[in-house]
VOPAGU-2260 file (C-alpha; in pm, 1 decimal, decimal comma):
REM VOPAGU-2260
SITE   aa  ch    i         X         Y         Z
SITE  MET   A    0   -7829,1    8029,5  -18618,1
SITE  ALA   A    1   -7940,8    7808,7  -18905,5
SITE  GLY   A    2   -8281,5    7650,7  -18867,7
SITE  HIS   A    3   -8441,4    7922,4  -18655,8
SITE  PRO   A    4   -8797,8    8014,2  -18745,2
SITE  ASN   A    5   -8870,6    8352,5  -18896,8
SITE  PRO   A    6   -8875,6    8604,2  -18607,4
SITE  GLY   A    7   -9212,7    8719,4  -18489,9
SITE  THR   A    8   -9429,3    8514,5  -18723,1
SITE  ALA   A    9   -9626,3    8347,3  -18441,5
SITE  PRO   A   10   -9722,8    8434,8  -18084,2
SITE  GLU   A   11   -9547,5    8118,3  -17965,1
SITE  ALA   A   12   -9221,7    8234,5  -18125,2
SITE  LEU   A   13   -9253,5    8576,4  -17967,1
SITE  CYS   A   14   -9321,2    8425,0  -17625,4
SITE  GLU   A   15   -9020,9    8193,8  -17645,7
SITE  ARG   A   16   -8793,6    8471,8  -17766,1
SITE  GLU   A   17   -8895,7    8689,7  -17472,0
SITE  VAL   A   18   -8811,7    8406,2  -17230,8
SITE  ASN   A   19   -8474,8    8359,0  -17397,2
SITE  MET   A   20   -8393,8    8729,7  -17376,7
SITE  ARG   A   21   -8471,0    8730,4  -17006,9
SITE  VAL   A   22   -8277,3    8419,6  -16902,7
SITE  ALA   A   23   -7930,1    8553,4  -16990,4
SITE  ALA   A   24   -8002,6    8872,7  -16797,7
SITE  LYS   A   25   -8130,5    8670,2  -16501,7
SITE  ILE   A   26   -7815,3    8458,9  -16498,2
SITE  GLN   A   27   -7593,2    8765,3  -16516,7
SITE  ASP   A   28   -7785,5    8943,5  -16242,5
SITE  GLN   A   29   -7810,6    8642,0  -16012,5
SITE  CYS   A   30   -7649,3    8718,3  -15678,4
SITE  SER   A   31   -7603,9    8430,8  -15436,4
SITE  ALA   A   32   -7499,9    8411,5  -15075,3
SITE  GLU   A   33   -7152,5    8287,2  -14990,4
SITE  ASP   A   34   -7284,2    7937,9  -14914,7
SITE  GLU   A   35   -7524,2    7912,1  -15211,1
SITE  VAL   A   36   -7492,9    7756,5  -15553,3
SITE  VAL   A   37   -7735,0    7834,0  -15835,8
SITE  ILE   A   38   -7790,2    7567,2  -16102,1
SITE  TRP   A   39   -7959,0    7680,7  -16424,0
SITE  TRP   A   40   -8109,2    7422,6  -16662,2
SITE  LEU   A   41   -8123,0    7522,2  -17028,3
SITE  GLY   A   42   -8254,4    7199,9  -17182,6
SITE  GLN   A   43   -8105,4    6854,8  -17253,0
SITE  ASN   A   44   -7788,6    6826,6  -17038,9
SITE  SER   A   45   -7708,9    7198,0  -17066,2
SITE  TYR   A   46   -7640,8    7341,9  -16721,6
SITE  LEU   A   47   -7482,0    7652,3  -16581,2
SITE  VAL   A   48   -7348,4    7630,7  -16225,9
SITE  LYS   A   49   -7282,1    7958,3  -16049,0
SITE  GLY   A   50   -7156,4    8045,9  -15701,1
SITE  ALA   A   51   -6861,4    8174,7  -15496,6
SITE  GLY   A   52   -6764,9    8405,2  -15781,9
SITE  ALA   A   53   -6738,9    8120,1  -16035,8
SITE  CYS   A   54   -6953,8    8042,8  -16340,0
SITE  LEU   A   55   -6921,8    7706,0  -16517,2
SITE  MET   A   56   -7119,1    7554,4  -16804,6
SITE  VAL   A   57   -7172,1    7186,6  -16877,7
SITE  ASP   A   58   -7265,9    7057,8  -17224,0
SITE  PRO   A   59   -7410,4    7378,7  -17373,0
SITE  PHE   A   60   -7608,0    7264,5  -17677,5
SITE  PHE   A   61   -7762,5    7566,3  -17842,4
SITE  SER   A   62   -7729,4    7505,4  -18215,6
SITE  ARG   A   63   -8064,3    7459,3  -18382,6
SITE  ALA   A   64   -7975,4    7332,6  -18729,8
SITE  GLY   A   65   -8236,0    7157,1  -18941,1
SITE  ASP   A   66   -8612,9    7135,9  -18905,5
SITE  PRO   A   67   -8735,2    7345,2  -18609,5
SITE  ALA   A   68   -8994,6    7073,1  -18544,3
SITE  ARG   A   69   -8709,2    6852,2  -18417,2
SITE  PHE   A   70   -8686,1    7062,6  -18104,1
SITE  VAL   A   71   -8913,5    7115,9  -17806,2
SITE  HIS   A   72   -8784,4    7476,5  -17802,0
SITE  PRO   A   73   -8688,1    7586,6  -18155,8
SITE  GLU   A   74   -8519,3    7902,6  -18027,5
SITE  ALA   A   75   -8185,8    7859,7  -17848,6
SITE  PRO   A   76   -8216,9    7973,8  -17484,1
SITE  ILE   A   77   -7904,5    8191,8  -17496,8
SITE  GLY   A   78   -7661,4    8318,9  -17757,2
SITE  PRO   A   79   -7282,3    8285,8  -17756,7
SITE  ASP   A   80   -7240,9    8658,4  -17695,9
SITE  GLU   A   81   -7461,6    8675,1  -17385,3
SITE  LEU   A   82   -7251,8    8503,9  -17117,2
SITE  GLN   A   83   -6882,6    8471,1  -17035,3
SITE  PRO   A   84   -6837,7    8158,6  -16819,9
SITE  ASP   A   85   -6505,3    8078,5  -16658,0
SITE  ALA   A   86   -6506,2    7732,0  -16815,1
SITE  VAL   A   87   -6710,8    7494,4  -17027,3
SITE  PHE   A   88   -6701,7    7122,4  -16948,2
SITE  CYS   A   89   -6819,9    6877,1  -17214,9
SITE  THR   A   90   -6902,6    6524,0  -17102,6
SITE  HIS   A   91   -6846,8    6347,4  -17436,4
SITE  ASN   A   92   -6814,3    6402,1  -17808,7
SITE  HIS   A   93   -7175,6    6377,5  -17924,9
SITE  SER   A   94   -7312,0    6690,6  -18089,9
SITE  ASP   A   95   -7576,3    6754,8  -17821,9
SITE  HIS   A   96   -7300,0    6757,1  -17558,4
SITE  THR   A   97   -7005,0    6894,4  -17754,9
SITE  ASP   A   98   -7157,9    7157,9  -17984,8
SITE  PRO   A   99   -6869,3    7286,3  -18201,8
SITE  GLU   A  100   -7069,7    7566,6  -18363,6
SITE  PHE   A  101   -7177,2    7721,8  -18034,9
SITE  LEU   A  102   -6846,4    7661,2  -17857,3
SITE  ALA   A  103   -6639,5    7821,2  -18133,0
SITE  SER   A  104   -6862,1    8129,0  -18131,9
SITE  LEU   A  105   -6854,5    8145,0  -17751,8
SITE  ALA   A  106   -6474,7    8132,8  -17761,7
SITE  GLN   A  107   -6470,3    8436,3  -17990,2
SITE  HIS   A  108   -6700,9    8637,2  -17763,9
SITE  SER   A  109   -6550,4    8520,6  -17434,6
SITE  PRO   A  110   -6169,1    8520,0  -17458,6
SITE  ARG   A  111   -6118,5    8422,9  -17093,0
SITE  THR   A  112   -6325,9    8101,4  -17108,7
SITE  TRP   A  113   -6151,4    7762,6  -17080,1
SITE  PHE   A  114   -6282,3    7458,0  -17269,8
SITE  LEU   A  115   -6246,1    7109,4  -17121,0
SITE  GLY   A  116   -6361,8    6756,1  -17198,6
SITE  PRO   A  117   -6245,9    6408,2  -17297,5
SITE  ALA   A  118   -5986,6    6376,2  -17571,1
SITE  GLU   A  119   -6241,2    6343,2  -17854,4
SITE  SER   A  120   -6425,6    6655,8  -17741,5
SITE  ALA   A  121   -6101,0    6849,3  -17702,9
SITE  ALA   A  122   -6001,6    6755,3  -18057,6
SITE  ALA   A  123   -6342,8    6863,9  -18190,0
SITE  MET   A  124   -6310,2    7200,5  -18014,0
SITE  ILE   A  125   -5966,2    7265,0  -18162,8
SITE  GLN   A  126   -6087,9    7158,6  -18507,7
SITE  ALA   A  127   -6375,3    7407,5  -18471,0
SITE  GLY   A  128   -6121,2    7687,0  -18430,0
SITE  ILE   A  129   -6075,6    7723,7  -18055,5
SITE  GLY   A  130   -5711,6    7788,7  -17974,0
SITE  ALA   A  131   -5537,1    7480,2  -17841,6
SITE  ALA   A  132   -5397,2    7679,0  -17547,4
SITE  ARG   A  133   -5754,2    7725,6  -17419,5
SITE  VAL   A  134   -5852,8    7359,2  -17453,1
SITE  ARG   A  135   -5771,3    7078,9  -17209,8
SITE  ALA   A  136   -5833,5    6707,2  -17249,3
SITE  LEU   A  137   -5942,5    6535,6  -16928,1
SITE  GLU   A  138   -5909,5    6185,7  -16784,7
SITE  PRO   A  139   -6109,1    6013,8  -16507,4
SITE  GLY   A  140   -5956,2    6074,2  -16165,8
SITE  GLU   A  141   -5831,9    6425,4  -16240,9
SITE  THR   A  142   -5929,8    6730,3  -16038,3
SITE  VAL   A  143   -5937,8    7064,2  -16218,9
SITE  GLU   A  144   -5927,2    7402,7  -16047,3
SITE  VAL   A  145   -6093,3    7694,8  -16225,8
SITE  GLY   A  146   -6116,1    8004,6  -16011,7
SITE  THR   A  147   -6295,4    7914,6  -15689,4
SITE  ALA   A  148   -6441,1    7594,1  -15836,3
SITE  SER   A  149   -6287,4    7249,2  -15808,4
SITE  THR   A  150   -6409,1    6984,9  -16053,8
SITE  ARG   A  151   -6345,8    6612,3  -16013,7
SITE  VAL   A  152   -6358,8    6398,8  -16328,6
SITE  VAL   A  153   -6534,1    6060,8  -16311,1
SITE  LEU   A  154   -6615,9    5791,3  -16565,5
SITE  SER   A  155   -6979,0    5752,8  -16676,1
SITE  LYS   A  156   -6957,5    5442,3  -16893,5
SITE  THR   A  157   -6725,9    5145,9  -16908,6
SITE  PRO   A  158   -6523,3    5118,6  -17231,2
SITE  GLU   A  159   -6717,4    4808,1  -17335,1
SITE  VAL   A  160   -7037,9    5006,9  -17387,2
SITE  SER   A  161   -6885,2    5334,3  -17509,3
SITE  ASP   A  162   -6839,5    5458,1  -17863,4
SITE  VAL   A  163   -6645,9    5755,5  -17721,5
SITE  ALA   A  164   -6515,7    5839,9  -17374,1
SITE  HIS   A  165   -6802,4    5938,6  -17143,7
SITE  LEU   A  166   -6719,3    6153,1  -16841,4
SITE  GLY   A  167   -6913,2    6299,0  -16550,6
SITE  TYR   A  168   -6816,5    6597,0  -16336,3
SITE  ILE   A  169   -6842,5    6669,2  -15965,8
SITE  ILE   A  170   -6823,4    7046,3  -15934,6
SITE  GLU   A  171   -6752,4    7182,6  -15587,7
SITE  LEU   A  172   -6796,8    7548,1  -15501,8
SITE  ALA   A  173   -6931,1    7738,4  -15202,0
SITE  GLY   A  174   -6911,1    7413,5  -15005,2
SITE  VAL   A  175   -7163,2    7242,4  -15236,3
SITE  LYS   A  176   -7091,2    6942,7  -15462,1
SITE  VAL   A  177   -7291,4    6924,2  -15784,7
SITE  TYR   A  178   -7259,1    6602,3  -15984,4
SITE  ASP   A  179   -7347,3    6596,2  -16355,1
SITE  THR   A  180   -7362,4    6234,8  -16471,8
SITE  GLY   A  181   -7329,2    6304,0  -16842,7
SITE  ASP   A  182   -7469,5    6013,2  -17045,9
SITE  ILE   A  183   -7427,1    5759,5  -16769,3
SITE  MET   A  184   -7479,2    5394,3  -16856,2
SITE  ARG   A  185   -7772,6    5174,9  -16764,4
SITE  GLY   A  186   -7647,7    4926,3  -16507,3
SITE  VAL   A  187   -7418,5    5181,4  -16342,1
SITE  THR   A  188   -7536,3    5076,4  -15995,1
SITE  ARG   A  189   -7391,4    4730,0  -16063,4
SITE  GLU   A  190   -7049,0    4865,2  -16164,1
SITE  PRO   A  191   -6825,1    4910,8  -15855,0
SITE  THR   A  192   -6555,5    5088,5  -16055,0
SITE  LEU   A  193   -6806,1    5360,7  -16143,8
SITE  MET   A  194   -6991,3    5370,5  -15812,5
SITE  GLU   A  195   -6705,6    5383,2  -15564,3
SITE  PRO   A  196   -6569,5    5725,8  -15668,4
SITE  LEU   A  197   -6924,7    5862,5  -15649,7
SITE  ARG   A  198   -6988,4    5718,5  -15304,9
SITE  ARG   A  199   -6663,2    5868,0  -15179,9
SITE  ALA   A  200   -6749,6    6207,3  -15327,9
SITE  ALA   A  201   -7101,1    6208,5  -15174,7
SITE  PRO   A  202   -7239,3    6492,3  -15390,7
SITE  ASP   A  203   -7514,7    6714,3  -15255,4
SITE  VAL   A  204   -7696,2    6751,9  -15588,8
SITE  ALA   A  205   -7704,6    6494,0  -15870,1
SITE  LEU   A  206   -7807,8    6595,0  -16223,2
SITE  ILE   A  207   -7898,2    6253,8  -16363,1
SITE  THR   A  208   -7942,2    6149,0  -16723,8
SITE  ALA   A  209   -8222,6    5892,9  -16730,0
SITE  SER   A  210   -8486,8    5767,0  -16969,1
SITE  PRO   A  211   -8799,7    5554,5  -16943,2
SITE  THR   A  212   -8745,9    5411,0  -17292,7
SITE  GLU   A  213   -8382,5    5441,8  -17408,6
SITE  GLU   A  214   -8189,4    5139,3  -17285,3
SITE  GLU   A  215   -7860,0    5327,5  -17309,7
SITE  PHE   A  216   -7943,3    5521,3  -16991,3
SITE  PRO   A  217   -8067,8    5429,9  -16643,1
SITE  ASP   A  218   -8442,9    5404,9  -16614,3
SITE  PHE   A  219   -8612,0    5609,1  -16344,3
SITE  ASP   A  220   -8589,9    5329,9  -16086,8
SITE  GLU   A  221   -8215,0    5294,2  -16132,9
SITE  ALA   A  222   -8172,2    5672,2  -16134,6
SITE  SER   A  223   -8332,0    5688,4  -15790,6
SITE  GLN   A  224   -8118,0    5398,3  -15669,0
SITE  LEU   A  225   -7807,9    5578,2  -15794,7
SITE  ALA   A  226   -7894,4    5905,2  -15621,3
SITE  VAL   A  227   -7964,6    5735,8  -15287,9
SITE  ALA   A  228   -7656,9    5511,6  -15307,7
SITE  ILE   A  229   -7415,3    5802,3  -15356,2
SITE  GLY   A  230   -7575,9    6008,7  -15080,1
SITE  ALA   A  231   -7721,2    6287,7  -15293,9
SITE  ARG   A  232   -7967,4    6504,6  -15104,7
SITE  VAL   A  233   -8130,3    6635,7  -15423,3
SITE  ALA   A  234   -8177,1    6456,4  -15756,6
SITE  VAL   A  235   -8258,8    6646,7  -16075,6
SITE  PRO   A  236   -8366,7    6485,1  -16405,8
SITE  ALA   A  237   -8149,2    6564,1  -16707,5
SITE  HIS   A  238   -8131,8    6489,8  -17080,4
SITE  TYR   A  239   -8482,3    6584,6  -17188,2
SITE  GLY   A  240   -8674,7    6892,7  -17299,1
SITE  CYS   A  241   -8469,0    6937,7  -17615,8
SITE  PHE   A  242   -8548,0    6689,0  -17893,3
SITE  ALA   A  243   -8919,9    6646,9  -17951,4
SITE  LYS   A  244   -8886,1    6271,0  -18001,6
SITE  ARG   A  245   -8651,5    6214,6  -17705,5
SITE  THR   A  246   -8819,2    6387,9  -17416,0
SITE  PHE   A  247   -9024,0    6266,2  -17118,0
SITE  ASP   A  248   -9244,0    6381,3  -16832,6
SITE  PRO   A  249   -9004,6    6469,3  -16546,4
SITE  SER   A  250   -9276,8    6412,7  -16286,9
SITE  LEU   A  251   -9239,1    6039,3  -16354,8
SITE  PHE   A  252   -8874,8    6071,2  -16249,1
SITE  ALA   A  253   -8974,5    6260,7  -15935,1
SITE  GLU   A  254   -9226,8    5993,8  -15835,3
SITE  ARG   A  255   -8946,5    5745,3  -15773,3
SITE  PHE   A  256   -8824,2    5956,7  -15479,2
SITE  TRP   A  257   -9147,4    5988,6  -15282,9
SITE  ALA   A  258   -9055,8    5702,8  -15048,9
SITE  SER   A  259   -8696,3    5813,8  -14989,4
SITE  ALA   A  260   -8613,1    5960,1  -14651,2
SITE  THR   A  261   -8272,2    6085,9  -14765,3
SITE  THR   A  262   -8306,4    6210,3  -15123,2
SITE  ARG   A  263   -8569,4    6428,8  -15282,6
SITE  ALA   A  264   -8629,0    6512,6  -15646,8
SITE  GLU   A  265   -8636,4    6867,1  -15777,9
SITE  ILE   A  266   -8755,7    6951,5  -16128,3
SITE  ILE   A  267   -8585,7    7265,0  -16257,7
SITE  PRO   A  268   -8814,5    7449,3  -16500,8
SITE  TYR   A  269   -8679,5    7513,1  -16849,1
SITE  CYS   A  270   -8457,1    7820,8  -16825,6
SITE  GLY   A  271   -8512,8    7815,9  -16451,1
SITE  CYS   A  272   -8278,5    7747,3  -16163,2
SITE  LEU   A  273   -8224,9    7552,2  -15844,1
SITE  VAL   A  274   -8077,8    7747,3  -15553,1
SITE  TYR   A  275   -7895,4    7517,6  -15311,5
SITE  SER   A  276   -7729,6    7605,0  -14983,6
SITE  VAL   A  277   -7526,8    7387,3  -14749,3
SITE  ASP   A  278   -7758,0    7511,9  -14473,1
SITE  LEU   A  279   -8068,5    7377,2  -14647,7
SITE  SER   A  280   -8195,2    7022,9  -14633,2
SITE  ALA   A  281   -8286,3    7063,5  -14999,3
SITE  GLY   A  282   -8269,4    7324,7  -15268,2
SITE  ALA   A  283   -8556,0    7526,1  -15407,5
SITE  ALA   A  284   -8626,4    7527,5  -15781,7
SITE  ARG   A  285   -8776,7    7831,8  -15946,2
């Protein structure tokens, strides 16, 4: 894609390319038990959730246009021809969450993939060339069935603080509920209309967008309060490790959970995964 460095010009580039080549193969080869879910983190809010014969992606952002120095990892972790997920869920219509270039190419290489998101994201996907029959606009409160996975749609920001519709997704498969917050608002723990659906859902794993500096998102203290309040057993930091000027040390997120008796933090390594089973008190990242 545009903006990639010249292949093989530096040892760092070679090392990153080798990692990228391996991760798609690892995802494809990953075999999980019937009661396990595997959550792969590919930078920013890009996740792949796999289990019970289903494979879903959330917010794949793999275009690398512009100056490579903008990115923590200048090489995209996977290409659009390497995986064929059952569905892609976009949380909102910002380019690092709804990536038209990557999604359109993925649609060409993976004709069975469905593409879902709020109305603005759905429109952007269709405009990028994805057939309208494969695109679905979502609203909060809906539940979507894709193969063996059931995905509940929740709101992540109130309209008063949103430039576009912001959704989150609670993906349930193999008896495990994985909640991706999307770009959830700071102050979410004080918004009953946002919190009540999450408390009722009681997800096992929460992938939480947070930031120590950007006031748009919960800080680490509120992120920990959110995870505990909704009953999550594992909290994972999201929305970092992509843009060089918008990243943070995830260990600072994890520190907020040391005193919790109910929720623990897990840091998924870049291009690594968290394996979670309903029989485990917590997942194991690797």
